[in-house]
N, C-alpha and C positions, 0 to 999 in steps of 0.2 A: 465278619462276613459269615452269614449262614450259609453252610454248605448245601446246595441242592442236588442231593445224590439221585432223585428221581429222574432230573433232566437227562441222564446218561444211562438209565436203566435200558431203555430200546435200544441203544447203540451196542450196549455191553451184551445183550440178550442174543442180538443177532452175530456178533462175532464170537461169542461164545461156543456157537454150532460149529464154527471152523477151527477152533482150538485143537480139538483131537487130532483132525485131519492133519493141521500144520505139524503135530507132533510125530504122527506116522510117517509123513513124508520127508522129515528132516534129513534122515542119513541118505535117503535116495536122492533128494536136491544135491546135498553136498558132495555127494560122488559124481554127479553130472555137471557141477559146476568148478570142478577142480582141475579144468583142462589147463595144462601150464602155459599155453600161449593166448589165453583168453583175454588176460588184463592188459589194459592200457594205463599205465603207472605214471604220473609225473613226480618224480622226486623233488622234494622240497628242499631250497637252498643248496642246489647240488653243487655250485660253483664254490660257495662259500665252505661246502664240507671239503672240497678236494684240497683247497687252500689251506683250511684249518688242520687237517691231518697232515699236512706238508708232505705228500707221497714222495717215496722214495725207490730209487732202482732196486728190484728183487726185495721189497719191502713185504712182511707179514702182517695182515690187516684182519679184524674181526668185525663184521656188520652184526651187531647183537639183535638187530630188527631188521632181517632180511625182506620181508614183504614181497614186493612183487620184483626186487632187485635192481631197481633203479641206480641207486647209489653204488651197489657193488658193480654194476656195468661200467660205471663212470671211473672208478678206482681203476679196473682192470684196462680201460681204455687210456688211463693216465701213464699208467706203468705195465706195459707188456710183460714183464718177468716177475710180478707181485703174485702174491698169493692171498686169497681171501677165504676165511672160514665165515660160513653163513649160517648164523642161529636165528632160529625162530620157533616159537613154540606152539604155532599155528600149522596143523598138517597141510592146509592149502598152500600157503606160503613155502613149506618145505617140498612140496611135489614140484614147485616152480624152480626152486633150488637144485633139486635132483635132476629135472630135465636141462638146465643150463650146464650142470656137470658134466653130462653126457658127452657136450659138444667142446666143453671147456675144462680140461684138468686142472686149472687154477683155482676152481670153485670146490670148497669143501662144505656139503651141506650138514646141518648138524640141527636137529629136532630136539627141543627142550626150551626151558625156562632161564633166566639169566642165572638162577640159583644152580642150574644143573650143569652149567659150564665147566666149572672145576672137574666133576667127575668125566664128563665127555673128553675134556683136554687129558687126562690122566689116561685114558683108552688109547688115545691118540699119541702119547709120550710127548705131549706139548709141556714144556718145563716153564717156570716163571723168569719174567724178565727176557722174554723172547719175541714179544709181539710189538711192531712199529707203532701200531695204531688201532684205537677202537672208535666204533661209531655207535650213538645211540639215537635211534629216530623213533620217539615214545608216543605214546597212544596206539588208538585203533588204526589200522590201515585201510586204505580205500576198499580194500578187497573186502573186507569185514563188513564196512558200511554199505557197501553195493549188494551184498547177499542178505535178503529179507529173512532166511531161514535160520541165519546165526543169531538173531535176537538184538543186534546192536542197532539196526535202522530205524528211524523214525519216519523214515517215507515209504518203506514197505513193510507190510505186515508180516510177522512171522512169530514162532515161540518164542516166549520170554526167557532166553538161554542165558547168552552174553560170556559163557566160558570160552576162552582162547582154543583150547583143545579138548573137548567133551568126549573125545575117542580115547585118550589116554588112560590107563588104568589110575595113575596117579590122579587125574583131574576130574574122571567120569563120577566120583564119589563126591565131588565138592559140590557145594549148592550152586543152584542156577539163579538167576534174577528173580526166576518166579517164586522160589521156594524162599528167599530173602524177602520180597513184597508180602508174600502171604503169611509168614509168621512172624516176624518182628512185632514188637508193640508200637504204637505210635510214637512214643519218646525214644525208642532205640532207631527207629527208621528214620525220624527227623533228624538224630545224631548223624548218621549215615550220610543224608542226602546235604546238611549243611556242612558237615567236614570233607567230603569229598566231592560236592559238587559247587561249594561256595553259594548255596541256594538261600537267599534271604527269606523266601516262601517256604521253607522247610516244613516248618509246623504246619501250616494249612495243607499242603501237599501231603504229609503223613496222615494227618488227621482224616482227610478226603479218602485216601487209600484204605485205611482201616474202616471208616464207615460203608465203604462198597464193599469190602469183603463180608462184613456183617448183613449187608443188604442184597448183594447178589451172589457172591460165591467168590471163588477163587479168580484172580487175574492172571490169565494165562498167555495172551499174545500183546505184541508191543503195541499194537492199535488200541486195545484195551487200556493198558497204561497210560498211552499218551491222551486218550479221552478223558479217563478219570483225573489226570493231573491239570488238564484245562479247566475243568471245573472248579479248581482250586482258586482261579484267578477270577476277580471282576472283569468284565467284558472291555475296560478301559486298559487293562493290564496285559492283555493277550498279545499285544502287536509288539513284541519286543524287536530290536534292531541290533544285527552285528555289526563289527566295525566298517563293513561297507554300506551300512545303512539299510541292509536286506533284511526281510522278515526272518526272525529266529523263532523256531518253536518254543513254548515255554516249558517243555519238558525236556530240552536238551541237557540242561544241568542235572537233572535229576537221573537220565541215562547215564551221563557220565559218570556219575556218583556210584550207581549201582555197578557198572563195568568195572570201575577202579577197586571196589570192594569185593567183588566176586572173583576177580584175579589176583587180587593181593599186590596191585600193581607198585604200590609206594614202597613196601618191603623188598619187592624184587627188585626195584631200580636201586634201592641203596645196596643191597647184596651184589648187583652188578657192577656197580662202580667200584666196590671193594675188590671186586675179583679182576676189574680191567686193572687196576693199580698193581695188583700181584704180578700179571703176565705182562705189563708193557715193560720194555727196555727203559733205563735211564734216558730221559729226554724224548721218549715216546708220548704221541699226543692222543687226548682224548675229547672227542668232539660229542656233544650233547644236544638234540633238538628236542624242546620241550613246548608242551602247547597248552598249559595251563598252569596257575601259580604254584600248585602243590607239586608238581614235577620240577619245575624251574627252581623252587626253593630248595628242595632236595639236591639238586646238582649243585646249586649256587653254594650251599652249606658245606657239602662234601669236599668240593673244590677248595674252599677257603679254610677248611679245618675247623668248620664250626659245629658246637654241639648240635645235634639233631634234635634234642629235646628242649633246647633254650628257647626262650622268647624271641619273637622276631619283632623288629621295630620298637625296640626298648625304649621308653621315655626317659626323658631328663631326670625325674623324681627315682626312677629304678636306678640309673647309673649313680646319683649319689647316694642313695641308700646303700648300694654295695660298695662305695668308695672306700671304706674303712677294713674290707676284708683281705685277711691275709694268707696268701697261697703258700702251699709247701714248695720245696724245690722239685719235687717229682711233678706235681701239678704245673709248675712253671715250665719245667721241660716237656711236658705234653703240649703246652700251648704253642711253644715255641718251635715245636717238631714239625716243620712244613712237609707236605708230602707232594704239592702241585706248585707250579707257577701258572697264574691265571691271566688270562685277557679280561681287563676289566670291561671293554666296551662288548655289550650283547648286540649279535647280528640278527638283524630281523629282514624279512622278505621286502624287496622293493613294490612300489604301488604296481609296477607292471607284472610282477611275477603274481601277485595276488589277483589280479584281473584275469589273468590265464590260469591260475590255479588257486580258486577261492580257498580251497582248504589249507593253504599257506599263511591265511591271514592271522592266525594267532602264535605263529611258530618263533620262538626264541633260540638263538644258538650260542651255547658256551662252550670255549676252547681252555683245556688245560694241558700243561707238560709235565710229565712226572719227574722229580728231582731224584 
């Protein structure tokens, strides 16, 4: 299929005029939209989370993805004497946690990534094996999708940023989604889109992006990128459907891939799960909600003790080929050293919850208990 870049020139030129304006107004908008009482958040699988965590009297819990605080509030309602450490790398979410902590001393707000938790806990004198439960509600939160100026949303135009915390000294120097889109080669861009977005049209999308860069210039806003991606598809392919048979934008998977890549989300998740195991008490619970196969695969492999680099869905020929391999005692000991007891059944939202909260439609919840 030939890419007709000229078809989007008019649209892109119009939106380029707005790109610099978006960039100048980003910080102003982020400040004005951070009011802690603004967000109406419907936490996903909230009852199932409480059941999985097995909330205790006077328990200590860590909400690794505080967001708007829906799960934390439910934990505190379930146990009036519990304490919740509320971690989030998003300063908007952190402001919500700070506001909640002013009226509820059981809330301890923490600003940082999963990989920052050990340092934050060291400052607070939180020791290993002292926490009763960890919760991971993965992916971008509703407040990030709802703010066009953050660069996550397909429905609201804004600068193509996608960094979870562009204000922090550590992340301000990290590349934005715009820098990724405008600097990678077509081959490298296709790898990112295919690897982190599971997008079958990754090569065509990457080629279209690179051709547009050379023909028009930099892609700087979410609408520009979405328009370019749409042109990589035949007219018969642009009407994708989600699990509810609703229209799904063809750029959704590419936006997901860029967000994951920009924020190093998969490495952060693996680090976070390792950290959770260190701080959990024996028989402490870890509950993880994932929204796509890459997240779920990491959670599943970590809970099951499977090598993260091993092939998945290994076929019969591979098993036969490896059947004669001899393992050393240390290798066998490592295989037999289980860290978690897992629940085999994956919990998914009911049809009723999906109807009232469509963003829950892809959620999968896994629970494990530390041995």
